[in-house]
C-alpha positions in Angstrom: 1.0 66.3 -18.9 -2.4 68.0 -18.8 -5.4 66.0 -17.5 -9.0 66.6 -18.5 -11.9 65.3 -16.4 -14.6 63.7 -18.6 -18.0 62.2 -18.1 -20.6 61.3 -20.7 -23.4 62.7 -18.5 -25.3 59.4 -18.6 -28.9 58.7 -17.6 -28.5 55.3 -15.9 -32.1 54.9 -14.7 -33.0 53.9 -18.3 -30.2 51.3 -18.7 -32.4 48.4 -17.5 -34.8 46.7 -19.8 -33.8 48.6 -22.8 -34.8 45.8 -25.2 -31.5 45.9 -27.1 -31.0 49.5 -27.8 -29.9 52.4 -25.6 -29.6 54.7 -28.6 -31.7 56.2 -31.4 -35.0 54.4 -30.8 -35.2 54.2 -27.0 -38.5 56.0 -26.1 -37.8 59.3 -24.3 -40.7 58.4 -21.9 -38.0 56.4 -20.1 -36.5 59.7 -18.9 -37.9 61.6 -15.9 -37.0 65.3 -16.4 -36.8 65.8 -12.6 -34.1 63.1 -12.3 -32.3 64.5 -15.4 -32.3 67.9 -13.7 -30.6 66.4 -10.6 -28.0 64.6 -12.8 -27.2 67.5 -15.0 -26.6 69.8 -12.0 -24.5 67.1 -10.3 -22.3 66.7 -13.3 -21.7 70.5 -13.6 -20.9 70.6 -9.8 -18.3 67.9 -10.4 -16.7 69.9 -13.3 -16.5 72.9 -11.0 -14.8 70.8 -8.4 -12.4 69.5 -11.1 -11.6 73.1 -12.1 -10.9 74.0 -8.4 -8.7 70.9 -8.1 -6.5 72.0 -11.1 -7.9 69.6 -13.7 -9.0 70.7 -17.1 -12.5 69.8 -18.4 -13.8 67.7 -21.4 -17.3 67.2 -22.6 -18.9 65.7 -25.7 -22.1 65.3 -27.6 -24.4 62.4 -28.5 -28.0 62.2 -29.7 -31.1 60.2 -28.8 -29.4 58.1 -26.2 -29.5 57.3 -22.5 -25.7 57.0 -22.4 -25.1 60.7 -22.9 -27.6 63.4 -22.2 -25.4 66.1 -23.7 -27.2 66.4 -27.0 -26.1 70.0 -27.6 -22.5 70.5 -26.4 -22.6 74.2 -27.0 -25.0 74.4 -24.0 -22.5 72.7 -21.8 -19.6 74.8 -23.1 -21.5 78.0 -22.5 -22.3 77.0 -18.9 -18.8 75.9 -18.2 -17.3 79.0 -19.8 -19.0 81.1 -17.2 -18.9 78.9 -14.1 -15.3 77.6 -14.3 -12.3 79.9 -13.7 -9.1 78.4 -15.1 -9.7 75.0 -16.8 -9.2 74.4 -20.5 -12.6 73.5 -22.0 -12.1 70.7 -24.5 -15.1 69.6 -26.5 -14.4 66.2 -28.0 -16.3 66.1 -29.9 -18.1 68.7 -31.9 -19.6 66.5 -34.7 -19.0 68.4 -37.9 -20.1 65.4 -40.0 -23.6 65.9 -38.6 -23.8 69.7 -38.8 -25.4 71.3 -41.9 -24.3 74.9 -41.0 -20.6 75.4 -40.3 -21.0 79.2 -40.0 -23.3 78.6 -37.0 -20.6 76.3 -35.6 -18.0 79.0 -36.0 -20.3 81.6 -34.3 -21.0 79.3 -31.4 -17.4 78.3 -30.7 -16.0 81.9 -31.1 -18.6 83.2 -28.6 -17.7 80.5 -26.1 -14.0 81.3 -26.5 -14.6 84.9 -25.8 -16.8 84.2 -22.7 -14.2 81.9 -21.3 -11.4 84.3 -21.8 -9.6 82.1 -24.3 -9.9 78.6 -22.7 -11.6 76.7 -25.5 -10.1 73.6 -27.3 -12.1 72.7 -30.4 -12.3 69.0 -30.9 -13.9 68.3 -34.3 -15.1 64.8 -35.1 -17.1 63.2 -37.9 -19.6 61.7 -35.5 -20.6 58.1 -34.7 -22.4 56.0 -37.3 -25.7 55.5 -35.4 -26.4 59.3 -35.2 -26.8 60.0 -38.9 -30.4 59.0 -38.5 -31.1 61.5 -35.7 -29.2 64.3 -37.5 -30.9 63.6 -40.8 -27.5 63.7 -42.6 -25.9 61.4 -45.2 -23.0 59.3 -44.2 -21.7 59.1 -47.8 -18.5 61.2 -48.2 -18.7 62.3 -44.6 -15.0 62.9 -44.3 -14.9 65.2 -47.4 -17.8 67.2 -45.9 -16.0 67.2 -42.5 -12.8 68.8 -44.0 -14.8 71.3 -46.0 -16.6 72.4 -42.8 -13.3 72.4 -40.9 -11.5 74.6 -43.5 -14.5 77.0 -43.6 -14.6 77.4 -39.8 -10.8 78.2 -39.7 -11.2 80.8 -42.5 -14.2 82.4 -40.8 -12.2 82.6 -37.5 -9.1 84.1 -39.1 -10.6 86.6 -41.6 -10.8 90.0 -39.9 -10.6 92.8 -42.5 -13.7 92.3 -44.7 -16.5 89.8 -45.3 -15.8 86.9 -47.7 -17.9 84.5 -49.7 -17.5 80.7 -49.7 -18.4 78.5 -52.6 -17.5 74.8 -52.2 -19.1 71.5 -53.1 -20.9 71.2 -49.8 -21.4 74.7 -48.4 -22.3 78.1 -49.9 -22.2 81.4 -48.1 -22.6 84.8 -49.8 -21.4 86.9 -46.8 -19.3 85.6 -44.0 -18.2 88.1 -41.2 -17.8 86.4 -37.8 -18.8 88.4 -34.8 -17.4 88.1 -32.2 -14.1 86.7 -33.4 -12.3 84.3 -31.1 -10.4 85.4 -28.1 -7.4 83.1 -28.9 -5.5 84.1 -32.0 -5.4 83.0 -34.7 -8.1 80.6 -33.4 -8.6 78.1 -30.6 -6.5 75.0 -30.8 -8.0 72.2 -33.0 -8.2 68.6 -31.9 -9.7 65.5 -33.5 -10.0 61.8 -32.8 -9.2 58.7 -34.9 -8.7 54.9 -34.8 -7.3 54.8 -38.3 -3.6 55.0 -39.3 -4.5 56.7 -42.6 -6.5 59.4 -40.8 -3.8 59.7 -38.1 -1.3 60.6 -40.8 -3.6 63.2 -42.3 -4.0 64.7 -38.8 -0.2 64.8 -38.5 0.2 66.5 -41.8 -2.3 69.2 -40.7 -0.7 69.5 -37.2 -4.0 68.9 -35.4 -3.8 67.5 -31.9 -4.9 63.9 -32.1 -6.7 61.9 -29.4 -7.4 58.1 -29.4 -10.2 56.8 -27.3 -9.6 53.7 -25.3 -7.3 52.1 -27.9 -5.0 50.6 -25.3 -1.8 49.0 -26.6 -3.0 49.5 -30.2 -2.3 53.2 -29.7 1.4 53.3 -30.6 0.9 52.6 -34.3 -1.6 55.4 -34.5 0.8 57.8 -32.9 3.6 56.7 -35.2 1.4 57.3 -38.3 0.7 60.8 -37.0 4.4 61.4 -36.5 5.1 60.3 -40.1 2.6 62.8 -41.5 3.9 65.6 -39.2 7.5 65.0 -40.1 6.7 64.8 -43.8 5.1 68.2 -43.6 7.4 70.0 -41.2 10.7 68.1 -41.2 10.7 67.6 -37.4 8.9 65.4 -35.0 5.8 66.6 -33.1 5.9 67.4 -29.4 4.0 65.3 -26.8 1.3 68.0 -26.6 0.0 66.8 -30.0 -1.1 63.5 -28.5 -4.0 62.7 -26.2 -5.5 59.5 -24.9 -8.8 58.8 -23.3 -8.6 56.3 -20.5 -10.8 55.3 -17.6 -9.4 56.2 -14.1 -10.2 54.8 -10.7 -8.0 55.7 -7.8 -8.4 55.0 -4.1 -6.4 54.6 -0.9 -6.5 50.8 -1.2 -6.2 48.6 -4.2 -9.5 46.8 -3.4 -11.5 50.0 -3.1 -9.9 51.2 -6.4 -11.0 48.0 -8.1 -14.5 48.5 -6.9 -14.5 52.0 -8.4 -12.9 50.6 -11.5 -15.8 48.2 -12.0 -18.2 51.1 -11.6 -16.5 53.3 -14.2 -15.9 50.5 -16.7 -19.6 50.0 -17.1 -19.3 52.6 -19.8 -17.6 50.2 -22.2 -20.4 47.7 -22.8 -23.1 50.3 -22.5 -21.8 52.6 -25.2 -22.3 50.1 -28.1 -25.8 48.9 -27.2 -27.7 50.1 -30.3 -30.3 48.6 -32.6 -28.4 46.8 -35.5 -30.2 48.8 -38.3 -28.4 52.0 -37.1 -24.9 50.6 -36.6 -23.4 50.9 -40.1 -25.2 53.4 -42.4 -24.2 53.1 -46.1 -21.1 55.1 -46.8 -19.9 55.5 -43.3 -17.2 52.8 -43.4 -14.8 52.2 -46.2 -15.0 49.0 -48.3 -12.0 47.7 -46.5 -13.5 48.3 -43.1 -16.8 46.7 -44.1 -14.8 43.6 -45.2 -13.1 43.5 -41.8 -16.5 43.8 -40.2 -18.0 40.9 -42.2 -15.0 38.8 -41.3 -15.5 39.5 -37.6 -12.2 41.4 -37.3 -13.7 44.6 -36.1 -14.9 43.5 -32.6 -14.3 46.0 -29.8 -11.1 44.3 -28.5 -7.6 45.3 -27.8 -4.4 43.6 -26.8 -2.1 43.5 -23.9 1.6 44.0 -24.2 2.3 40.3 -24.0 0.0 39.6 -27.0 -3.3 38.6 -25.3 -6.5 40.0 -26.8 -9.3 41.2 -24.6 -13.0 41.8 -25.5 -13.7 45.1 -23.8 -17.4 44.4 -23.6 -16.8 41.5 -21.1 -13.4 42.3 -19.6 -12.8 42.5 -15.9 -11.0 45.2 -14.0 -7.6 43.6 -14.1 -7.9 42.8 -17.8 -8.8 46.4 -18.6 -5.7 47.5 -16.6 -3.6 45.0 -18.6 -4.7 46.5 -21.9 -4.2 50.1 -20.9 -7.9 51.0 -21.1 -8.3 51.5 -17.3 -5.7 53.1 -14.9 -6.8 51.8 -11.6 -5.3 51.3 -8.1 -3.6 53.4 -5.4 -2.1 56.8 -6.4 1.3 55.2 -6.8 -0.1 52.4 -9.0 -2.1 54.8 -11.1 0.8 57.1 -11.6 3.1 54.2 -12.6 0.5 52.8 -15.1 0.0 56.2 -16.8 3.7 56.8 -17.1 4.3 53.3 -18.4 1.6 53.9 -21.0 3.0 57.3 -22.0 6.5 55.8 -22.4 5.1 53.0 -24.6 3.4 55.6 -26.8 6.7 57.5 -27.1 5.1 60.5 -25.4 1.6 61.6 -24.5 1.0 65.1 -23.4 -2.7 64.9 -22.6 -4.7 62.4 -20.5 -8.5 62.5 -21.0 -9.6 61.0 -17.7 -13.0 59.4 -17.5 -13.3 59.8 -13.8 -17.0 59.1 -13.7 -19.3 56.8 -15.7 -22.7 55.2 -15.3 -24.0 54.7 -11.8 -20.8 55.8 -10.0 -22.0 57.9 -7.1 -21.3 61.6 -6.5 -19.3 60.8 -3.4 -17.1 58.2 -5.2 -16.6 60.6 -8.2 -15.5 63.5 -6.0 -13.2 61.3 -3.9 -11.8 59.9 -7.2 -11.1 63.3 -8.6 -9.7 64.7 -5.3 -7.3 61.9 -4.6 -6.1 61.9 -8.2 -5.6 65.7 -8.2 -3.7 65.7 -4.9 -1.6 62.5 -5.3 -1.2 61.9 -9.0 -1.6 65.1 -10.9 1.3 67.0 -9.4 3.7 64.2 -10.4 2.2 64.0 -14.0 2.8 67.7 -14.4 6.5 67.2 -13.5 6.8 64.0 -15.6 9.5 64.5 -18.4 8.2 63.2 -21.7 10.4 61.0 -23.9 12.7 63.0 -26.2 10.8 63.7 -29.5 13.6 62.4 -31.6 13.4 59.0 -29.9 9.8 58.5 -30.7 10.1 58.5 -34.5 9.4 55.0 -36.0 12.2 53.6 -38.0 
């Protein structure tokens, strides 16, 4: 199992007195650039430490928000490509649904892959609903535009002999000739995220590595839908390396200290959805079926335990989050057992996206969290034998 260290690069000083919205319309006067400078440099220092400890690295991108200062992930990727030595660099995600120029996307990512010596993992996502206003894009038919951009980027990265033109419904280019081309051939690995069984099956058909984000014990049906699509296309089940899961992680020498850290890192869950209601559901972003579920109150951010209890993740305590598989928390032995139990439940999970820092968690706590995990848990996860692929296929 590979493990990627992730932080949203938050700006916690603005989290108090936000008047109901941490995103889109929170005045940027609430940010002190001097404090932001300190926080950015601290987060990059922690990624370097993660690299030295044998962890891989994950970063993402959000816009107009105090929950994530990474508004241009290509900047972070470029820095990390130069200052890290061995870690895979996963961007999850790179929001194609918000990008008007996929050629520029291909150029940026190919350059990062070359600078890093072939360590880039490209995580393409459609983008969250409340960022269509900052990006000035239309949410209608976003997935069609997403796949058009995806297919163009792959063609740009794999066409080497002569320029080509691209004429599709969404994008038009007279002359495409990507310089530099990627270091990894034919192109860097492609990842994506989903919480939908239908989209999971599409990702399986395409063979794209699939990540789910804090879906807890609702994860297995998504993995099985992916397997169905993968098998239908290839006649064999996918390996565990096709699956990734983002979970919060808090490890310490004592259970009590781990739970204190778990409370600190889990502040991410209620903060991430604090956004003014007018930006939450732009027309066209959700399907008719999903909008019906939303109106019925069936789309609340909750997930279930293995014994059938449902937990609202906005208000859940540390033990409840452990019970639903959203937080892996405890001593090194407890955290290892929790992760392995979750991987077994999923039928195999080759990548853990570890949120080892969030919110106001201190630098000292973050470094100790990463260090203890890397020394006491990571070596055992690398040796962990995934369930046999044949045994993971749903009947």
